[in-house]
C-alpha positions as CSV (number, residue, x, y, z in Angstrom):
1,X,-152.4,248.6,27.9
2,X,-152.5,244.6,26.5
3,X,-150.8,242.4,28.0
4,X,-147.9,242.2,25.3
5,X,-147.5,245.8,26.3
6,X,-147.0,245.0,29.7
7,X,-144.6,242.4,29.3
8,X,-142.2,244.5,27.0
9,X,-142.2,247.2,30.1
10,X,-141.8,244.9,32.6
11,X,-138.2,243.3,31.0
12,X,-137.6,246.8,30.5
13,X,-137.7,247.6,33.7
14,X,-136.8,244.3,35.3
15,X,-133.4,244.5,32.7
16,X,-132.7,247.6,34.1
17,X,-133.2,246.5,37.8
18,X,-130.9,244.0,37.6
19,X,-127.8,245.8,35.7
20,X,-128.4,248.3,38.5
21,X,-128.5,246.2,41.0
22,X,-125.2,244.6,39.2
23,X,-123.6,247.8,39.8
24,X,-124.9,248.6,42.8
25,X,-122.9,244.6,44.4
26,X,-119.5,246.1,42.4
27,X,-119.6,250.0,43.5
28,X,-120.2,247.9,47.3
29,X,-116.6,246.4,47.0
30,X,-114.9,249.0,45.1
31,X,-115.9,251.6,47.6
32,X,-114.8,249.2,50.9
33,X,-112.1,248.6,48.6
34,X,-110.9,252.7,48.5
35,X,-111.7,253.3,52.1
36,X,-108.4,252.1,53.2
37,X,-106.2,253.8,50.9
38,X,-103.3,256.1,53.0
39,X,-102.5,258.7,50.4
40,X,-99.8,260.8,51.9
41,X,-100.0,264.1,49.7
42,X,-103.1,266.3,51.5
43,X,-104.1,267.1,47.3
44,X,-103.6,263.5,47.5
45,X,-106.4,262.5,49.4
46,X,-108.7,265.6,49.1
47,X,-108.7,264.0,45.2
48,X,-109.8,260.8,46.4
49,X,-112.3,262.0,48.7
50,X,-113.8,264.0,46.2
51,X,-114.1,261.1,43.6
52,X,-115.4,259.1,46.7
53,X,-118.2,261.3,47.3
54,X,-119.2,262.0,43.8
55,X,-119.5,258.2,43.8
56,X,-122.0,258.2,46.2
57,X,-124.0,260.9,44.8
58,X,-124.5,258.5,41.6
59,X,-124.8,255.8,44.1
60,X,-127.4,257.5,45.9
61,X,-129.6,258.4,42.3
62,X,-128.9,254.7,41.5
63,X,-131.1,253.6,44.7
64,X,-133.5,255.9,44.0
65,X,-133.8,254.7,40.8
66,X,-133.8,250.7,42.3
67,X,-136.7,251.9,44.1
68,X,-138.7,253.6,41.1
69,X,-138.2,250.5,38.8
70,X,-139.2,248.0,41.8
71,X,-142.3,250.6,42.5
72,X,-143.2,250.2,38.9
73,X,-142.7,246.4,38.6
74,X,-145.4,246.5,41.9
75,X,-147.7,248.3,39.7
76,X,-147.6,246.2,36.2
77,X,-148.3,243.2,39.0
78,X,-151.4,245.2,40.8
79,X,-152.6,246.4,37.3
80,X,-152.2,250.1,37.7
81,X,-148.5,250.3,35.4
82,X,-149.0,253.2,33.1
83,X,-152.3,254.9,35.2
84,X,-151.5,258.6,36.0
85,X,-151.0,258.4,40.0
86,X,-152.6,262.2,39.7
87,X,-155.2,262.2,37.3
88,X,-156.0,258.0,37.0
89,X,-155.8,258.6,33.4
90,X,-153.4,256.4,30.8
91,X,-150.2,257.6,30.3
92,X,-149.3,258.2,26.5
93,X,-147.2,254.9,25.4
94,X,-144.5,257.2,23.9
95,X,-143.8,258.7,27.3
96,X,-143.7,255.1,29.4
97,X,-141.3,254.0,26.7
98,X,-138.6,257.6,27.6
99,X,-139.2,257.0,30.6
100,X,-140.6,253.3,31.9
101,X,-140.4,254.2,34.9
102,X,-142.8,257.4,35.3
103,X,-146.0,257.7,37.0
104,X,-147.4,260.9,36.3
105,X,-149.1,261.8,32.2
106,X,-146.9,264.3,31.1
107,X,-149.7,266.7,32.2
108,X,-149.3,266.4,35.8
109,X,-145.9,266.0,35.9
110,X,-145.5,269.6,34.0
111,X,-148.0,271.0,36.7
112,X,-146.0,269.1,39.8
113,X,-142.8,270.0,38.1
114,X,-144.0,273.9,38.4
115,X,-145.2,274.1,41.2
116,X,-141.9,272.5,42.6
117,X,-139.6,275.4,40.9
118,X,-142.5,277.6,42.7
119,X,-141.8,276.5,45.9
120,X,-138.8,275.7,45.6
121,X,-139.3,271.7,47.0
C-alpha cells in the first residue's frame, strides 16, 4: 500500500474516531441528565429505563468501534495496516474502503464467521 492510500485511510479513521469521541461526550452528559428524572408513572419510568438501556447498548458498540479504530491507526503507524492478521496477505483496497477497520481479508473473515456460527462463539 502506498503512502497516498495510507494517508487516505488514516484520515477516514481519524475523522470517524473524532466523530465518535464527540458523540460519546454528548452521550455522557445526556445520560447523567437522564439519571435524575423522577417520573411518577411506572409506565413512564419503564419507558425511560428502556431508552436508557438502548442508549447504553449503542454506546457499548461505539466504544468497541473506537477501540478498533485506534488499533487500525496504530497499525498504520507500525506499517501493518492492510495486512490480514490471520494469513498475513494484503487486504483488498475495496474491502478497506468498505470497512476501514477490517483486520482480516475477506476469505479469513468468512472462515472466522463460519467457525463462530458452528461453535456459537
